C-alpha positions as a Markdown table, in Angstrom:
| # | Residue | x | y | z |
|---|---|---|---|---|
| 1 | Met | 0.0 | 0.0 | -0.2 |
| 2 | Lys | 1.2 | 3.4 | -0.7 |
| 3 | Lys | 1.7 | 6.0 | 1.7 |
| 4 | Thr | 1.6 | 10.2 | 2.1 |
| 5 | Lys | 5.0 | 12.2 | 2.3 |
| 6 | Glu | 3.4 | 12.1 | 6.0 |
| 7 | Gly | 3.5 | 8.4 | 6.1 |
| 8 | Glu | -0.1 | 7.6 | 6.6 |
| 9 | Leu | -1.5 | 4.8 | 4.3 |
| 10 | Leu | -3.3 | 5.6 | 1.4 |
| 11 | Arg | -6.8 | 4.4 | 1.2 |
| 12 | Glu | -6.9 | 3.8 | -2.6 |
| 13 | Val | -6.9 | 0.7 | -4.7 |
| 14 | Thr | -4.9 | 0.7 | -8.3 |
| 15 | Val | -3.8 | -2.1 | -11.2 |
| 16 | Lys | -2.3 | -2.2 | -13.8 |
| 17 | Thr | -4.5 | -1.9 | -17.2 |
| 18 | Ser | -3.6 | -1.9 | -20.3 |
| 19 | Leu | -5.0 | 0.5 | -22.9 |
| 20 | Glu | -5.3 | -0.7 | -26.8 |
| 21 | Gly | -5.6 | 2.0 | -29.6 |
| 22 | Ile | -7.0 | -0.4 | -32.5 |
| 23 | Asp | -7.5 | 2.3 | -34.9 |
| 24 | Ile | -3.8 | 3.3 | -34.6 |
| 25 | Gln | -2.1 | -0.7 | -33.4 |
| 26 | Lys | -0.6 | 0.8 | -30.4 |
| 27 | Glu | -1.0 | -0.8 | -26.9 |
| 28 | Ile | 0.6 | 0.8 | -23.2 |
| 29 | Thr | 0.4 | -0.1 | -19.8 |
| 30 | Val | -1.0 | 1.8 | -17.4 |
| 31 | Glu | -1.3 | 2.2 | -13.4 |
| 32 | Thr | -5.8 | 2.9 | -12.9 |
| 33 | Leu | -7.7 | 4.3 | -10.1 |
| 34 | Leu | -10.1 | 1.6 | -9.1 |
| 35 | Asp | -13.2 | 3.7 | -7.3 |
| 36 | Ser | -16.0 | 1.3 | -6.6 |
| 37 | Gly | -18.3 | 4.5 | -6.0 |
| 38 | Thr | -18.2 | 5.1 | -9.9 |
| 39 | Ile | -20.9 | 4.5 | -12.6 |
| 40 | Gly | -18.4 | 4.3 | -15.3 |
| 41 | Ser | -15.3 | 4.6 | -17.1 |
| 42 | Val | -13.5 | 8.0 | -17.2 |
| 43 | Met | -10.2 | 9.0 | -18.9 |
| 44 | Asn | -8.4 | 12.1 | -19.1 |
| 45 | Ser | -8.6 | 14.0 | -22.9 |
| 46 | Lys | -5.1 | 15.2 | -22.4 |
| 47 | Phe | -4.1 | 12.0 | -21.5 |
| 48 | Val | -5.5 | 10.6 | -24.3 |
| 49 | Arg | -4.0 | 12.7 | -26.4 |
| 50 | Lys | -0.6 | 12.6 | -25.4 |
| 51 | Gln | -0.6 | 8.7 | -26.0 |
| 52 | Gly | -1.6 | 9.5 | -29.6 |
| 53 | Phe | -4.8 | 8.0 | -29.2 |
| 54 | Lys | -7.8 | 9.3 | -31.0 |
| 55 | Leu | -11.1 | 10.7 | -29.5 |
| 56 | Lys | -14.0 | 10.3 | -31.0 |
| 57 | Lys | -17.5 | 12.4 | -30.5 |
| 58 | Ile | -20.1 | 9.8 | -28.7 |
| 59 | Glu | -24.0 | 10.8 | -28.8 |
| 60 | Thr | -24.7 | 11.2 | -25.4 |
| 61 | Pro | -22.1 | 13.1 | -23.3 |
| 62 | Asn | -21.0 | 11.6 | -20.0 |
| 63 | Asn | -19.7 | 15.2 | -18.8 |
| 64 | Arg | -17.9 | 14.8 | -15.3 |
| 65 | Tyr | -16.9 | 17.6 | -13.4 |
């Protein structure tokens, strides 16, 4: 388990996840945070672009704030 700078245990669960861009034949492995209270999957659009993956607009946006 990870600790803060002060030595306290962080209460989070992370897993290594493979992301595959089918259209660009690219695969990367990243550490992702699991959130048991979420209702869907979310990925930062800046991260997606930086990794070279393409974004696709969906009919019903899933806005998160």
